Every structure is written in structure tokens, then in C-alpha cells.
N, C-alpha and C positions, 0 to 999 in steps of 0.2 A: 702561388708565388712563394709560399713559405719554404718550399724545397730549395729554392735559391737563396731566400732571405729569411732564415728561421726566426728572426726577431718579430716577424708579423704574427707568429703564433704565441708570443709571450703573453701570459696573463698572471696577475697577482690578485688574489681574491681574499678580502677580509669580510667580516660580518656586515660591514656598512658600505664598502666600496669595492670596485673592480678596476684594476689598472690594465691598460692594453697599449701596446706599442702603437704609435700614431701612424695610421694609414692616411692616404689622401682624403678619404671621406671624414675620418676623425679630425684631421687637421683643419678641414673646411669648417666643421662644426665648432672646433675650439676657437677658430678665428672669429666666428660669429659670436660666440659666448664672450670672448674678450672685448669685442666692440660694444657690448652692452654694459660694460663697466666692471672694473676690478677694484679700484681704489678711489678715494677722494682725489679729484684732480689737483687740489692744492698741495698735495704731497707726492712723493715718488718713492715707492718701496723697492724698486729694482735698481740694480747697479747700471743697467743700460735702460735709458728712458724710452723704451719702445712704445709705451702706451700713450705718449704725447702726440702721436701722429693722428691725422684725420681718419675717420672710420675706414674709408676705402683703402687708404695706404696702410693703415694698421693691419687690416685683414691680409693684404697682399704681402706685407713684410712678414707676418706670422707664417704664411704658407712657405715663403722662401726660406725662413728659418728651419721649418720642419724638413724641407727638402735638403737643405744644406747639411743638417745634422745627419740625415740618412746617407747622403752621398759621401760624406767625409768619414764614415764609420770604418775603422780598421782596428786591429789588435792594439796598436799603440796609442790610439786617440779615438774616443767616442763620446757622444752626447746622446744618451738614451732618453727620448722624450715619450712620456706615457700619459695617455688620457685617462682621467678618473671619472667613473660613472657610478651612480647609485644603483641599488638592487633592481629598480624599475628601468634601468638603461638610460636614465637622464644624465647627460654630461654635466659635471659640476666644476671641473678644473683640470689642471695638469700638473705633473711633477716630472723631475728629470734627475738622472744620475750622469755625472760627467767625470771622465777620467783620462789621464795621460799615462802611458806605460803601465797600465793596470796589471798585466801578468807579472810584472816585477814588483811594483810598488803596492799593489792591492789597496789602493786608496781612491775614493770617489767622493765628489761633492754633490750634495742634494740641493734642489731648488724647487719651488712650487708656487702656484697661485690658484685661487678659487674665484669663480664668478661672484659678483657682489651679492646676488640673491641667495647664495649658499653659505655665506660666511656666518660665524657665530654659532655653529651647530656642532663643533668638535671635529669637523671633517678634515681640518688641516692636520690635527694630531693623528687621525686615522691614516691619512695619506703618508705622513712621515713614517709611521710604523710599517706600512706596506713597503715603502722605498727602502728602509733599513733592512727589512727582512729579505728583500730581493738581493741587496748588496751582500749581506753577511751569509745568509743561509743559502741563497741561490748561486751567487757568483764567487763565493769564497773570499770576500773582502776582509781586510784586517783593520781598516780605519775609514770612518765617515767624517766629512767636514761640512760645515755650513757657515753662512755669513748673513748678517742683516744690519741695516742701518740702526744706529743707537736708539731711534725713536719708533722703530717698527714693532709696536707692542704685540701684534698678533703673531708674527714670526718668532719673536723672542720668547713669547709665552709658550709656544710649542717647544722650542729648543730647551728652555729652562725647566720644563716639566719632564725632561728626559735626562739620562745621566751623561750629558756632554761635559767636557772640560773647556773652560774659557781659555782661549789661547792668545788673546790680545786685541788691541784696537789699532787702526791705521787711518790715515787721512786718504780719502778717495774723492773723485769728482762726482757730484750729484747735481744733475742739471747744470753742469759747468761751474759749480761752486764747491769748494772743499767741505767735506763733512766727515763724520766719524763712522767707520764701518767696524763692527764687532765680529770676531771669528771664534769658532768653537770646533772641537773634534771629539769623536767617540771611538774607542777601540773595541775590539771584539769582546773582550772581557766585560766592558761596561754594557755593551748591547746584550750579551748573554744573560746578565743579571735581571734584565727586564723584558726579554724576548716574549712575543706572543705566539702561542702554539695553535691559534685558530686562523692562521694565514696559509692559504694554498698557493703553490707555485705550479705553473703549467708551462711546458715547453723549454725547461731549463737546460737539459743536456745538449740540445741542438744549438741553443743560444751560446752556451759555454764554448762549444766547438767553433762557432762563428767568430767569437771574440778572442780566440787563441788561448783558451783556458784548458 
């Protein structure tokens, strides 16, 4: 299938993680992982409260999201969803790159989550390094953006450990109530100053062609 859809062959490998474009099988496994828990139910780390759904609906919604992202992929608009696995092949979470008019703007937003049992091990930072390497080294990006709620300590900890620039706060709905969302950006120069040279990219030329680069 990769001859038609080169993204299926995409891999990003670090010493601790491997990212792979989400297939149906990986999507099913991610849906199961998410249903086992991602966060304390008393809080909501996501801008869209998708984890509030009952288990069966959460899994079904997750699969629909992966399919929708795949179906809507084109040069001017894409959400690249990547499953993260440890060196033993155990699925630990997912991250994403999302962009609009990327061939012109060269900007993408990152997002991610880890299964509850894999948190607190530094994998969130490793996953962010992998996503940024894909964006800048693989796809020729010029700017990365990210957002997090003001009290999302894990996400903000990863962001603040990297050379992002704080770009402001805004009110957004969080479980239908207004709350403060913080935004950050990183340009190519900032990324280059801390880039990791132990990250391997696989399948990039065909992916670049698919995305109109």
C-alpha cells in the first residue's frame, strides 16, 4: 500500500522510541491504550475532551479520528498521526504534526499523549525531539508551534525544557468552561541549536512528494 500512500512507510527512530504513521492495526492498538487511561479524570489536558467518552465510544471515536486524518490529507492540509513504540515494540502513546498550507507557510503544530503507565520516564521529551526532527530535518519546516493548558505541568515541562518562545495566552473552552491556554513557537534556528543527531528518518523522499514538497 505504501506505493500509493507513502506515509505508511514513514519511520522516525530515536534511541528510546520509534514513531510510525498510524495504520488500522496501530490505530486499534492506540485506541485500546487510550481506553486504559491517559490522565486523571478530574482534569482535562486536551483542547477537545475526547477522553471523557465511555470506553467503547472512546475507542470508536479514536479510530474515526485516525481515518479522518488519513482521508483528509492533502498538500494544503494534513494531520500526521504517529504511533510511538519502545525498542521492544510496545506501544506507549502517539504524537502528531498538523499543518495548513505547509508548502508555503512551513509551520506545523505538535501534539501528543502517553499511556498512563508510561508517563514519568522522559518519553514525552523524547517524542517531542522525534517530532521536531521530522518537521525540521525531514519536511523542511521553518516553525513549530505547541499549546497547553496553563496547569498541564507535564506538557509545559517538556516545552519549557526546549528553546521555545512563549507567544501568549488566550481564553478557550475547557469542558465548556473558559480557561487559559498557553502558546509557544520554535523557529529553525532555535531547533538547530539543540538538534539531536542520533535520530533516524526513513521514507522521507516519498512522503515529501506525497505532501507536495
